[in-house]
C-alpha positions, -999 to 999 in steps of 0.1 A, spaced: -509 -391 215 -502 -370 182 -489 -335 181 -495 -314 150 -494 -277 142 -521 -278 115 -550 -298 105 -531 -313 76 -504 -327 99 -529 -340 122 -549 -362 96 -518 -374 80 -505 -385 114 -537 -404 122 -537 -425 90 -501 -432 92 -505 -443 128 -537 -466 121 -517 -482 94 -484 -484 109 -497 -501 139 -510 -529 119 -546 -523 130 -558 -515 95 -543 -518 59 -559 -489 46 -570 -457 64 -587 -426 43 -600 -394 56 -627 -377 34 -648 -346 35 -681 -338 19 -680 -312 -8 -713 -292 0 -717 -280 -35 -715 -314 -53 -725 -337 -23 -694 -360 -32 -668 -372 -8 -634 -358 -14 -604 -377 -1 -582 -356 18 -555 -381 29 -550 -419 28 -522 -442 38 -518 -479 27 -533 -496 -3 -561 -474 -13 -560 -484 -49 -599 -484 -63 -611 -472 -30 -638 -445 -33 -631 -438 -70 
């Protein structure tokens, strides 16, 4: 269970938990920019070097 007072805290907690438990080595949450139709990284944890660049 995760407690957060904002969406930013929630997504940060989610990626930290996924990587911290050892289930994943990298976790990324992105959103779609409706104007450019490109994915924009909101938050990541772990070694995301070269991922979605």
